[in-house]
C-alpha positions as CSV (number, residue, x, y, z in Angstrom):
1,M,58.2,59.7,65.2
2,W,59.3,63.3,65.6
3,Y,62.9,64.4,65.2
4,A,64.2,67.9,65.8
5,W,67.6,69.5,65.2
6,Q,68.7,72.9,66.4
7,L,70.3,74.5,63.4
8,R,72.9,77.2,63.5
9,Q,71.5,79.0,60.4
10,L,69.0,78.6,57.6
11,K,69.5,81.5,55.2
12,Y,67.7,79.9,52.3
13,F,64.6,79.4,54.3
14,G,64.6,83.0,55.4
15,E,64.6,82.1,59.0
16,T,66.6,83.8,61.8
17,E,69.6,82.3,63.5
18,G,68.9,79.6,66.1
19,C,65.6,78.5,64.7
20,L,64.2,75.1,65.5
21,V,63.4,72.9,62.6
22,V,61.1,69.9,63.2
23,L,61.2,67.0,60.7
24,V,58.5,64.4,60.5
25,A,59.6,60.9,59.7
26,P,57.1,58.1,58.9
27,H,56.7,55.6,61.6
28,R,57.6,52.1,60.6
29,G,57.5,49.8,63.6
30,G,59.2,52.5,65.6
31,H,62.3,52.5,63.4
32,L,63.4,54.5,60.4
33,R,64.4,52.6,57.3
34,M,68.2,52.4,56.9
35,N,68.3,54.6,53.8
36,E,66.3,57.3,55.6
37,A,68.6,57.1,58.6
38,A,71.6,57.4,56.3
39,A,70.2,60.5,54.7
40,C,69.8,62.1,58.1
41,L,73.5,61.7,58.8
42,V,74.4,64.0,56.0
43,D,74.7,67.6,57.2
44,W,72.4,69.4,54.9
45,Q,73.3,72.8,56.4
46,L,76.3,72.5,54.0
47,A,74.2,72.0,50.9
48,P,74.7,75.7,49.9
49,F,78.3,74.8,49.4
50,L,77.5,72.3,46.6
51,R,74.8,74.6,45.3
52,G,77.3,77.4,45.0
53,L,79.8,75.3,43.1
54,C,77.1,73.9,40.8
55,E,75.3,77.1,40.1
56,P,74.7,77.8,36.3
57,P,76.9,81.0,36.1
58,F,79.9,79.1,37.4
59,A,79.2,76.0,35.2
60,R,79.0,78.3,32.1
61,E,82.3,79.9,33.1
62,V,84.0,76.5,33.2
63,R,82.4,75.5,29.9
64,D,83.6,78.7,28.3
65,F,87.1,77.9,29.5
66,V,87.0,74.4,28.0
67,D,85.6,75.8,24.7
68,R,88.4,78.4,24.4
69,H,91.3,76.1,25.2
70,A,90.3,72.6,24.1
71,A,92.0,73.1,20.7
72,A,95.4,73.4,22.4
73,F,95.1,69.7,23.4
74,A,94.0,68.4,20.0
75,A,97.4,67.0,19.1
76,P,99.0,64.8,21.8
77,C,102.8,65.0,22.0
78,R,104.4,61.9,20.5
79,D,107.3,61.8,22.9
80,G,104.9,61.9,25.9
81,S,106.0,65.3,27.0
82,C,103.5,68.1,27.9
83,P,103.8,71.6,26.7
84,L,104.3,74.2,29.4
85,R,101.1,75.9,28.1
86,W,99.1,72.9,29.3
87,T,100.2,73.3,32.9
88,Q,99.6,77.0,32.7
89,L,96.0,76.3,31.6
90,H,95.6,73.8,34.4
91,E,96.6,76.5,36.9
92,E,94.0,78.8,35.4
93,Y,91.4,76.1,35.5
94,S,92.3,75.4,39.1
95,A,92.0,79.1,39.9
96,L,88.4,79.1,38.8
97,F,87.5,76.5,41.3
98,E,89.6,78.0,44.1
99,R,88.0,81.4,43.6
100,Q,84.4,80.0,43.5
101,L,85.1,77.8,46.6
102,K,86.5,80.8,48.6
103,A,83.5,82.9,47.6
104,V,81.0,80.2,48.7
105,V,83.0,79.7,52.0
106,Q,82.9,83.4,52.7
107,E,79.2,83.8,52.0
108,E,78.0,80.7,53.9
109,G,80.4,81.1,56.8
110,F,81.7,77.5,56.9
111,S,85.3,76.3,56.7
112,L,87.1,74.3,54.0
113,E,87.3,71.5,56.4
114,D,83.5,71.5,56.8
115,F,83.3,71.3,53.0
116,R,85.7,68.4,52.8
117,E,83.8,66.4,55.4
118,H,80.5,67.2,53.6
119,M,81.9,66.0,50.3
120,A,83.0,62.8,51.9
121,Q,79.5,62.2,53.3
122,L,77.9,63.0,50.0
123,R,80.2,60.5,48.2
124,E,79.1,57.8,50.6
125,F,75.5,58.7,50.2
126,A,75.7,59.0,46.4
127,A,77.4,55.6,46.1
128,L,74.3,53.9,47.4
129,R,71.7,55.9,45.4
130,A,70.4,55.8,41.8
131,P,71.6,58.4,39.4
132,D,68.2,60.2,39.3
133,D,68.0,60.5,43.1
134,Y,68.5,63.9,44.7
135,L,71.2,64.6,47.2
136,P,70.1,65.3,50.7
137,G,69.6,69.1,51.2
138,C,69.7,69.6,47.5
139,E,66.1,68.7,46.5
140,P,64.2,71.0,44.3
141,S,63.0,74.1,46.1
142,F,61.0,77.3,45.6
143,I,62.9,79.4,48.2
144,P,65.5,79.8,46.8
145,P,64.5,78.7,43.3
146,S,66.5,75.6,42.6
147,P,66.0,72.6,40.3
148,G,67.9,70.4,42.8
149,I,71.1,68.4,42.4
150,R,70.9,64.8,41.4
151,V,73.3,62.0,42.2
152,S,74.5,61.8,38.5
153,E,75.2,65.6,38.5
154,F,77.2,65.2,41.7
155,W,79.5,62.6,40.1
156,D,79.9,64.9,37.1
157,F,80.7,67.8,39.4
158,L,83.2,65.6,41.3
159,E,84.9,64.8,38.1
160,A,85.2,68.5,37.2
161,L,86.5,69.2,40.7
162,T,89.0,66.4,40.4
163,A,90.4,67.8,37.1
164,S,91.0,71.1,38.9
165,K,93.2,69.3,41.4
166,N,94.9,66.7,39.2
167,F,96.9,67.6,36.1
168,H,96.4,64.3,34.4
169,S,92.7,64.3,34.9
170,F,92.6,67.8,33.5
171,K,94.6,66.7,30.5
172,E,92.2,63.8,29.8
173,V,89.2,66.1,30.1
174,M,90.7,68.7,27.7
175,Q,91.8,66.1,25.2
176,A,88.4,64.4,25.2
177,A,86.8,67.8,24.7
178,A,89.1,68.6,21.8
179,Q,87.7,65.5,20.0
180,R,84.1,66.6,20.5
181,P,82.0,69.0,18.4
182,L,82.1,72.5,19.8
183,E,78.5,72.4,21.0
184,A,79.3,69.3,23.1
185,R,82.4,70.7,24.9
186,G,82.6,71.7,28.5
187,Y,79.6,71.2,30.6
188,P,76.2,72.9,30.9
189,S,74.5,73.8,34.2
190,S,73.9,70.1,34.8
191,L,77.7,69.3,34.5
192,V,78.1,66.8,31.7
193,S,80.9,64.2,32.1
194,L,83.6,64.4,29.5
195,V,85.8,61.4,30.5
196,P,84.0,58.4,32.0
197,K,85.7,57.3,35.2
198,S,84.8,54.9,38.0
199,R,83.7,56.5,41.3
200,E,86.6,54.9,43.0
201,D,89.1,56.5,40.6
202,L,87.5,59.9,41.1
203,V,87.5,59.6,44.9
204,Y,91.2,58.4,44.9
205,E,92.4,61.2,42.6
206,L,90.6,63.9,44.6
207,A,92.0,62.6,47.8
208,Q,95.6,62.3,46.6
209,A,96.0,65.5,44.5
210,E,96.8,69.0,45.6
211,P,95.5,72.1,43.7
212,G,97.6,72.8,40.6
213,Q,99.9,69.8,41.2
214,A,101.3,67.8,38.3
215,D,102.6,64.3,38.7
216,A,106.4,64.2,39.2
217,S,106.8,61.9,36.1
218,T,105.3,64.6,33.8
219,T,107.8,66.0,31.4
220,L,107.3,69.6,30.5
221,R,108.5,71.5,27.5
222,G,108.2,75.1,26.5
């Protein structure tokens, strides 16, 4: 069975605007299997968004940030308060993601709303896939050269993104990093998780938090 989609743009295939892409799907009694149909629902035009946020230079930048500042979180405050420096560092960490996201948005020509919808679709897709499966539109490729993005890497990225939007998640990440050897801090290009969380927790925190927002119950001290 043949399926065709008229795509707005395919920069990474080197094609011109308005090209017609034809995909061939195996015929199984006239119907696609459910998992193949689900994969087709994910708008893979937006895959460059995720690629841009997971690219090795940006991952190294975040890792360097964690390496530089993890020591500041080595000693938890006994009274439960948070040094003002912690919130300042969270703002700097958030700014890394905001800057990268804006750069990717500007280059790819999509909106932030497109990105949010795409992330929601990817979460639904990833929840039903094995950790070693590739995300739709993020399979290994030669043009452009890319090793692809696996489901496990997506969850790791989502955790890092959640930390940029939620102060308590950021604090947990930094405190966990402070307890690790230097070579294990941060995350490499494949985004290594620092604080194990359930997928439900990550999705909830990302949906509830605003960039740079600390919980109202957090006590700050200079």
